[in-house]
Backbone as CSV, one residue per row, in Angstrom:
resi,resn,N_x,N_y,N_z,CA_x,CA_y,CA_z,C_x,C_y,C_z
1,MET,44.455,-3.966,-60.397,43.028,-4.140,-60.503,42.550,-5.261,-59.587
2,CYS,43.327,-6.272,-59.515,42.972,-7.413,-58.678,42.987,-7.024,-57.208
3,ASP,43.958,-6.194,-56.807,44.030,-5.744,-55.424,42.828,-4.866,-55.061
4,LYS,42.368,-4.066,-56.019,41.233,-3.190,-55.772,39.966,-4.019,-55.535
5,ARG,39.764,-5.072,-56.308,38.602,-5.943,-56.142,38.640,-6.651,-54.785
6,ARG,39.796,-7.085,-54.422,39.935,-7.784,-53.142,39.617,-6.836,-51.977
7,ASP,40.052,-5.551,-52.038,39.757,-4.574,-50.992,38.257,-4.295,-50.889
8,GLU,37.566,-4.187,-52.047,36.123,-3.957,-52.036,35.399,-5.151,-51.414
9,LYS,35.855,-6.357,-51.729,35.239,-7.567,-51.181,35.450,-7.631,-49.663
10,ASP,36.613,-7.280,-49.170,36.892,-7.267,-47.735,36.053,-6.199,-47.026
11,ASP,35.877,-5.043,-47.687,35.074,-3.974,-47.092,33.631,-4.419,-46.905
12,ARG,33.084,-5.149,-47.905,31.697,-5.618,-47.781,31.550,-6.611,-46.626
13,ARG,32.516,-7.409,-46.380,32.452,-8.387,-45.303,32.554,-7.732,-43.923
14,ASN,33.278,-6.672,-43.790,33.534,-6.037,-42.495,32.505,-4.969,-42.115
15,LYS,31.442,-4.818,-42.868,30.470,-3.770,-42.571,29.499,-4.160,-41.463
16,GLY,29.210,-5.404,-41.192,28.227,-5.834,-40.194,28.868,-6.171,-38.859
17,PHE,27.985,-6.483,-37.865,28.445,-6.897,-36.555,28.524,-8.410,-36.508
18,THR,29.423,-8.897,-35.691,29.508,-10.346,-35.517,28.434,-10.795,-34.531
19,LEU,28.160,-12.065,-34.500,27.165,-12.626,-33.583,27.585,-12.378,-32.129
20,ALA,28.838,-12.505,-31.841,29.343,-12.285,-30.485,29.103,-10.839,-30.049
21,GLU,29.348,-9.885,-30.936,29.106,-8.483,-30.598,27.618,-8.223,-30.331
22,MET,26.775,-8.813,-31.134,25.332,-8.651,-30.951,24.876,-9.262,-29.623
23,LEU,25.411,-10.411,-29.256,25.046,-11.049,-27.984,25.478,-10.205,-26.790
24,VAL,26.642,-9.594,-26.888,27.117,-8.725,-25.811,26.187,-7.519,-25.659
25,VAL,25.783,-6.920,-26.760,24.880,-5.769,-26.717,23.534,-6.166,-26.103
26,VAL,23.004,-7.299,-26.522,21.725,-7.763,-25.981,21.859,-8.038,-24.482
27,ALA,22.949,-8.621,-24.048,23.155,-8.899,-22.623,23.238,-7.599,-21.823
28,ILE,23.918,-6.608,-22.335,24.024,-5.318,-21.645,22.649,-4.661,-21.536
29,ILE,21.882,-4.697,-22.609,20.535,-4.112,-22.579,19.658,-4.847,-21.566
30,ALA,19.752,-6.176,-21.514,18.963,-6.960,-20.568,19.314,-6.595,-19.132
31,ILE,20.576,-6.402,-18.840,21.004,-6.011,-17.484,20.475,-4.620,-17.143
32,LEU,20.565,-3.692,-18.069,20.085,-2.333,-17.821,18.566,-2.289,-17.617
33,VAL,17.851,-3.156,-18.287,16.394,-3.213,-18.112,16.041,-3.876,-16.787
34,ALA,16.790,-4.874,-16.359,16.468,-5.635,-15.145,16.774,-4.869,-13.859
35,ILE,17.679,-3.930,-13.899,18.073,-3.198,-12.684,16.907,-2.419,-12.075
36,PRO,16.109,-1.660,-12.818,15.057,-0.860,-12.175,13.820,-1.647,-11.725
37,ILE,13.663,-2.896,-12.085,12.448,-3.646,-11.748,12.248,-3.763,-10.238
38,PRO,13.240,-4.171,-9.431,13.008,-4.221,-7.977,12.721,-2.845,-7.367
39,VAL,13.366,-1.819,-7.882,13.143,-0.466,-7.381,11.705,-0.047,-7.685
40,PHE,11.247,-0.325,-8.890,9.881,0.012,-9.283,8.866,-0.738,-8.428
41,THR,9.105,-2.015,-8.183,8.203,-2.827,-7.376,8.117,-2.278,-5.952
42,SER,9.244,-1.900,-5.386,9.265,-1.335,-4.040,8.493,-0.019,-3.995
43,ARG,8.674,0.812,-4.995,7.969,2.103,-5.042,6.458,1.892,-5.183
44,MET,6.063,0.891,-5.938,4.632,0.606,-6.098,4.024,0.187,-4.765
45,GLU,4.728,-0.649,-4.003,4.195,-1.084,-2.709,4.124,0.088,-1.734
46,LYS,5.115,0.964,-1.775,5.067,2.149,-0.913,3.868,3.019,-1.277
47,ALA,3.566,3.142,-2.554,2.405,3.929,-2.984,1.107,3.269,-2.525
48,ARG,1.035,1.943,-2.612,-0.156,1.226,-2.155,-0.358,1.423,-0.649
49,GLU,0.724,1.274,0.110,0.623,1.443,1.554,0.292,2.892,1.912
50,ALA,0.831,3.843,1.170,0.510,5.253,1.428,-0.975,5.508,1.198
51,SER,-1.542,4.878,0.181,-2.976,5.000,-0.070,-3.784,4.410,1.086
52,ASP,-3.368,3.247,1.571,-4.061,2.623,2.705,-3.961,3.480,3.957
53,ILE,-2.792,4.004,4.220,-2.595,4.847,5.403,-3.418,6.129,5.287
54,SER,-3.488,6.687,4.100,-4.326,7.871,3.886,-5.786,7.558,4.183
55,ASN,-6.254,6.397,3.743,-7.631,6.002,4.041,-7.836,5.793,5.538
56,MET,-6.833,5.240,6.217,-6.949,5.032,7.663,-7.000,6.368,8.408
57,ARG,-6.190,7.310,7.977,-6.211,8.636,8.612,-7.551,9.320,8.378
58,SER,-8.065,9.180,7.170,-9.368,9.775,6.866,-10.465,9.114,7.686
59,ALA,-10.377,7.791,7.844,-11.367,7.074,8.653,-11.309,7.548,10.104
60,LYS,-10.107,7.732,10.608,-9.947,8.206,11.985,-10.532,9.611,12.133
61,SER,-10.294,10.455,11.140,-10.864,11.809,11.169,-12.387,11.763,11.128
62,ALA,-12.949,10.845,10.323,-14.408,10.717,10.246,-14.988,10.288,11.591
63,VAL,-14.293,9.371,12.281,-14.755,8.928,13.597,-14.733,10.097,14.576
64,ILE,-13.677,10.850,14.569,-13.559,11.981,15.490,-14.653,13.008,15.206
65,MET,-14.923,13.275,13.939,-15.990,14.224,13.583,-17.348,13.724,14.068
66,GLU,-17.611,12.446,13.841,-18.890,11.869,14.291,-18.999,11.928,15.826
67,TYR,-17.907,11.665,16.498,-17.895,11.709,17.963,-18.172,13.125,18.465
68,LEU,-17.505,14.099,17.869,-17.691,15.485,18.292,-19.088,15.997,17.959
69,ASP,-19.685,15.482,16.886,-21.068,15.846,16.533,-22.096,15.177,17.431
70,GLY,-21.669,14.155,18.160,-22.597,13.408,18.994,-23.364,12.354,18.216
71,SER,-22.888,12.002,17.038,-23.580,11.043,16.176,-23.267,9.592,16.525
72,ILE,-22.272,9.360,17.349,-21.917,7.989,17.713,-22.701,7.608,18.955
73,ASP,-23.446,6.523,18.842,-24.246,6.032,19.963,-23.493,4.905,20.653
74,PHE,-23.103,5.147,21.891,-22.408,4.127,22.665,-23.434,3.230,23.354
75,ASP,-23.098,1.953,23.419,-23.979,1.037,24.158,-23.699,1.185,25.651
76,GLY,-24.357,0.419,26.450,-24.200,0.515,27.897,-22.816,0.149,28.385
77,LYS,-22.027,-0.517,27.557,-20.681,-0.939,27.955,-19.602,0.039,27.494
78,GLY,-20.001,1.130,26.860,-19.031,2.135,26.449,-18.378,1.881,25.110
79,SER,-19.011,1.080,24.245,-18.430,0.872,22.921,-19.477,1.146,21.853
80,ALA,-19.014,1.413,20.670,-19.889,1.683,19.536,-19.299,1.037,18.294
81,GLY,-20.167,0.644,17.414,-19.712,0.054,16.162,-20.101,-1.396,16.083
82,PRO,-19.645,-2.098,15.133,-18.623,-1.671,14.181,-19.182,-0.748,13.103
83,TYR,-18.290,0.127,12.645,-18.566,1.003,11.516,-17.618,0.621,10.394
84,TYR,-17.995,0.966,9.192,-17.173,0.693,8.019,-16.967,2.005,7.285
85,TYR,-15.714,2.291,6.960,-15.389,3.571,6.336,-15.639,3.515,4.839
86,ASN,-16.351,4.519,4.335,-16.602,4.671,2.902,-15.742,5.830,2.400
87,PRO,-14.651,5.554,1.689,-13.734,6.632,1.294,-14.298,7.551,0.214
88,SER,-15.214,7.057,-0.597,-15.748,7.928,-1.648,-16.653,9.009,-1.072
89,LYS,-17.314,8.720,0.053,-18.165,9.714,0.724,-17.479,10.336,1.930
90,GLY,-16.464,9.657,2.456,-15.785,10.149,3.660,-16.644,9.975,4.905
91,THR,-17.485,8.943,4.908,-18.416,8.736,6.015,-18.260,7.351,6.625
92,LEU,-18.836,7.197,7.801,-18.890,5.896,8.464,-20.236,5.256,8.141
93,GLU,-20.197,3.988,7.800,-21.413,3.252,7.465,-21.583,2.108,8.453
94,GLU,-22.815,1.775,8.762,-23.072,0.653,9.657,-23.120,-0.673,8.917
95,ASN,-23.385,-0.621,7.628,-23.481,-1.813,6.802,-22.222,-1.931,5.935
96,PRO,-21.520,-3.069,5.955,-20.289,-3.176,5.162,-20.513,-3.016,3.661
97,GLU,-21.707,-3.378,3.169,-21.971,-3.233,1.732,-21.996,-1.770,1.303
98,ASP,-22.287,-0.872,2.253,-22.309,0.558,1.927,-20.913,1.148,1.814
99,ALA,-19.900,0.393,2.204,-18.509,0.859,2.114,-17.816,0.312,0.876
100,LEU,-18.518,-0.436,0.053,-17.920,-1.037,-1.140,-17.845,-0.019,-2.261
101,PRO,-16.978,-0.173,-3.236,-16.094,-1.314,-3.465,-14.896,-1.297,-2.518
102,ALA,-14.320,-2.477,-2.342,-13.151,-2.610,-1.462,-12.022,-1.741,-1.997
103,TYR,-11.313,-1.086,-1.110,-10.325,-0.088,-1.512,-8.921,-0.349,-0.998
104,GLY,-8.703,-1.401,-0.226,-7.351,-1.685,0.271,-6.412,-2.023,-0.867
105,GLN,-5.173,-1.576,-0.768,-4.197,-1.763,-1.838,-2.980,-2.582,-1.420
106,GLY,-2.513,-2.424,-0.192,-1.242,-3.007,0.245,-1.284,-4.517,0.330
107,THR,-0.128,-5.110,0.138,0.001,-6.562,0.233,1.109,-6.891,1.216
108,GLU,1.089,-8.093,1.748,2.142,-8.491,2.680,3.348,-9.068,1.958
109,ARG,3.240,-9.240,0.664,4.348,-9.837,-0.091,5.596,-8.960,-0.049
110,ILE,5.397,-7.674,-0.226,6.525,-6.750,-0.234,6.192,-5.624,0.728
111,ASP,7.051,-5.352,1.677,6.787,-4.308,2.654,7.315,-2.982,2.139
112,GLY,6.449,-1.995,2.100,6.861,-0.659,1.684,7.504,0.130,2.794
113,GLY,7.453,-0.402,4.029,8.132,0.233,5.144,7.363,1.336,5.818
114,MET,6.067,1.503,5.519,5.285,2.561,6.138,4.458,1.983,7.278
115,GLU,4.288,2.767,8.336,3.522,2.305,9.497,2.521,3.371,9.917
116,PHE,1.358,2.910,10.386,0.354,3.808,10.940,-0.566,3.006,11.845
117,ASP,-0.567,3.308,13.120,-1.478,2.685,14.092,-1.621,1.178,13.906
118,GLY,-0.529,0.485,13.821,-0.587,-0.966,13.706,-0.899,-1.469,12.314
119,TYR,-0.841,-0.606,11.303,-1.110,-1.067,9.938,-0.122,-2.144,9.529
120,ASN,1.141,-1.913,9.797,2.136,-2.938,9.529,2.376,-3.733,10.794
121,GLU,2.448,-5.029,10.654,2.650,-5.902,11.796,4.127,-6.239,11.928
122,THR,4.510,-6.651,13.117,5.887,-7.032,13.368,5.965,-8.546,13.490
123,GLY,6.915,-9.129,12.795,7.089,-10.574,12.846,7.814,-11.007,14.105
124,LEU,8.017,-12.305,14.253,8.681,-12.849,15.437,10.115,-12.354,15.578
125,ASP,10.755,-12.065,14.443,12.134,-11.599,14.485,12.237,-10.093,14.730
126,GLY,11.085,-9.417,14.928,11.095,-7.984,15.191,11.088,-7.125,13.954
127,GLU,11.108,-7.740,12.786,11.121,-6.988,11.546,9.693,-6.670,11.111
128,VAL,9.501,-5.455,10.583,8.169,-5.036,10.156,7.799,-5.770,8.872
129,ILE,6.599,-6.332,8.855,6.103,-6.993,7.646,4.832,-6.288,7.212
130,GLY,4.493,-6.384,5.968,3.290,-5.742,5.458,2.032,-6.428,5.954
131,THR,0.937,-5.710,5.906,-0.357,-6.255,6.283,-1.179,-6.427,5.013
132,GLU,-1.869,-7.512,4.917,-2.692,-7.779,3.738,-3.954,-6.917,3.812
133,ALA,-4.025,-5.891,2.986,-5.193,-5.018,2.945,-5.861,-5.060,1.571
134,LYS,-5.240,-5.722,0.630,-5.754,-5.717,-0.740,-7.187,-6.230,-0.796
135,ASP,-8.030,-5.448,-1.447,-9.449,-5.770,-1.651,-10.204,-5.922,-0.328
136,ARG,-9.817,-5.148,0.665,-10.498,-5.156,1.954,-11.006,-3.754,2.276
137,ILE,-11.787,-3.654,3.349,-12.301,-2.366,3.811,-11.927,-2.194,5.286
138,ILE,-12.072,-0.981,5.787,-11.704,-0.694,7.173,-12.937,-0.838,8.071
139,ARG,-12.795,-1.665,9.098,-13.827,-1.792,10.134,-13.331,-1.031,11.362
140,ILE,-14.217,-0.245,11.933,-13.847,0.622,13.049,-14.744,0.328,14.248
141,THR,-14.126,0.187,15.393,-14.847,0.065,16.653,-14.392,1.207,17.546
142,VAL,-15.329,1.831,18.228,-15.022,2.975,19.085,-15.386,2.606,20.515
143,ARG,-14.465,2.890,21.434,-14.725,2.657,22.860,-14.466,3.943,23.618
144,GLU,-15.279,4.165,24.625,-15.032,5.309,25.499,-13.864,4.967,26.401
145,GLU,-12.995,5.922,26.571,-11.825,5.717,27.421,-12.265,5.782,28.880
146,THR,-11.879,4.801,29.623,-12.214,4.793,31.048,-10.983,5.198,31.839
147,ARG,-11.169,6.235,32.623,-10.068,6.720,33.459,-10.438,6.501,34.909
148,LYS,-9.466,6.135,35.675,-9.714,5.894,37.100,-9.788,7.199,37.881
149,SER,-9.151,8.210,37.356,-9.203,9.493,38.076,-10.540,10.175,37.779
150,SER,-10.848,11.164,38.558,-12.114,11.879,38.365,-11.931,13.075,37.429
151,SER,-11.109,12.903,36.407,-10.848,13.970,35.452,-12.072,14.199,34.575
152,PRO,-12.424,15.454,34.347,-13.583,15.734,33.492,-13.296,15.443,32.015
153,ASP,-12.013,15.350,31.683,-11.655,15.061,30.304,-11.918,13.592,30.006
154,SER,-12.606,13.340,28.940,-12.809,11.960,28.514,-12.414,11.864,27.052
155,GLY,-12.238,10.675,26.608,-11.826,10.491,25.237,-12.346,9.183,24.686
156,ILE,-11.883,8.863,23.516,-12.294,7.623,22.880,-11.064,6.865,22.404
157,ILE,-11.233,5.580,22.258,-10.197,4.728,21.681,-10.758,4.206,20.367
158,ILE,-10.020,4.414,19.307,-10.466,4.012,17.974,-9.653,2.793,17.551
159,GLU,-10.338,1.726,17.269,-9.685,0.491,16.797,-10.078,0.271,15.345
160,MET,-9.065,0.114,14.489,-9.311,-0.094,13.061,-8.633,-1.374,12.616
161,GLU,-9.276,-2.058,11.688,-8.657,-3.235,11.090,-9.206,-3.407,9.690
162,TRP,-8.374,-4.020,8.835,-8.781,-4.320,7.470,-9.509,-5.652,7.478
163,VAL,-10.715,-5.669,6.928,-11.524,-6.884,6.917,-12.071,-7.145,5.507
164,ASP,-12.413,-8.387,5.257,-13.071,-8.723,3.999,-14.487,-8.157,4.026
165,PRO,-14.940,-7.590,2.920,-16.296,-7.025,2.893,-17.376,-8.087,2.984
């Protein structure tokens, strides 16, 4: 009878986890949670830059449409603008307030590795770094291409940059 009581008492003591076992489990869970954070952050920056590049492509398309329609008025020096792209309407605006709210997303803190017409800048070491576009809008200047030959084909040069509204 005494042996039976002792076995029941030992069984009650051995039913839980020790503190060391619990600490190991918590440490493993912490490591598993920490692994995806840098990957997630990188993916978020790539998504932000993709949004900015999409807006830049749309702005370029809007400029080309306006040019082909004859809606862009060049000054005597062959340039027009600045214009500001409004992504909600898909139009070029002459007043920066008409392009608000600011729609830039990308930051220079983390480079998503995407490039479009100088969107990402290159540092002194030759490595691509992000461009600060967060809470900015696109300013566009259009210049007529000057060719030295007497070719009937003419074109335009589109310059875009992210600016504070």
